[in-house]
Phi, psi and omega in degrees: 000319181297314180298319180299314178298322177297315179299318183296327183258027185289341182237158178303320183292328175294317180296316181295323180292313181300313179298322178295321178297318184293317178299315180294323180295316181298316182291324175294322176296319179294321177299317181296321178293321179298322181295317181298316183293331179267003182290159183302317179293319180294317182296320178302314183296318183291328187273344183306308177294331177292322178294321176296321181294325179293317179295327182282331184223071180289152178251135183229165179306137182090350181291155172235125185214164180238134173236134180253120176276066181273064189246141178277069178226166181294166179300320179298316178300319177300314184294320180296313178301317180300316182294319181296317179296313182302317180294316178301314181297317178297316182296331183254016176056052176244148175269139192224141165236129180247125170254154175222092181254052186300136177296343177288336190239009180128115184298134168073353183261135176284116186274343185295316182293348178287336186233347188229155169271063181293147176247027171292125187244333185286142167239047179291187184303137183278138174265149184286179183293312181294320178297320176297320183294317181297320179298317183291322188263338189234329189260318184272155181299147178284335185225156180235140174307142186307311182300316178296314182298319182296316176298314181296322179298311183296329180286318189256344185230038170280121181306133173285177183308318183292311180290323178301316180294321180292324177297313181295322179293319182292329183260359182073017182070016184235165171272167180246161175285332187199151168233152183226132170233118178244110177258123189234006185252292196245019180259006189294332181299328180266330191235356187081168182299135177281149182244112185297323181292321175302317178296319179297323175296314176299332181285330187310317180293336185266338186285333181299330181259003182260131174237332177238116189232132171267130186237120173241123182204149175259009186240106183296332179291319178297319177306316180294312181304312185290325177290324174291329179290328180223076186291343183277352182270144174267113179262134179242134178226162181229103176233139180233139180072173183245133181229142177301144178305134177086352184271128176300125188297322185282354174246017185268187182269010174305154178294153179306317181297315183296320177297314181298310181294319181298310180303310186291314180299316178300318183297315181284329180287327176301328180278004179265036176220153180284345181217139178235124176262128200204163164252158183300134178183146176304321184308307184272350176288344178278354180303323181294339175266323176295317183225088186303336181272003182298143168260150181228153169229118179251122189280336181234036184296137180217121178250116176209188184295346181261358181292122189275167168284136003264010184305312185305311185297318179301313181295321178296318178295322182291319178295319180295331179277357178096013181271200178295286171059029175086000000 
């Protein structure tokens, strides 16, 4: 068997073909597992304790409560959850405190005050984990109207002095002609594999007038490709720490502080351009809330029942403007 495998992998093309087949098989297996995890029987079992928690601890108008987003998800997802809960609480006249003690960014510590001038004020009764899951998956709306989301974002996610200084330092205190976000590691379950050549094609109409470009990517190969394609352009990036190729940076061994700052600085720097060419991702989907006038081109946009907030709104606005938009 070993000798047969060696003969099969005797050329570079054979090795590449074999690796591609293994990667595709792994992705198919992950997709199948995702289907099973989202099936009706599994969902019913998972929601049973959440339902019990809801019955035991209902939230009503006038209540004051605290929810901790102690979830192993990226920074953008934490912010999206916080905005959805905040909108739901405001609509139901509840006082709310949102904490985010995500294990990706530091155990037990609320990370939002480290980077934002948040105006979450209530310290009411804390709701439990199962109650929180029911709230996030069953009670609150999946999406928020753009105007409401924009106002909530400005209220709760204005960078504090520390984060603002880091953003200014990373961008040289200036705006950019264009921003690019290419995510190539761990988003394929939702959007399929990203295509570097498709991104380069989408960039062509924008590059003739671009001289200063902000580039955010987790794919070192794409970073090389885009710089080689337009050597006359000045590209600025913000990367912290060292991560193995192909590894999702927010799930890597980078320090919690490096992960948080890298995600947030990239998010706000991407919005320092009038147009962002991007792949689907929470990180760049916030450009429309940070800078409501921004234009976007999404190369792999897909709108369906699973498209999250604020991605869906961005893609719908893009479609209305005559762009890709799914």
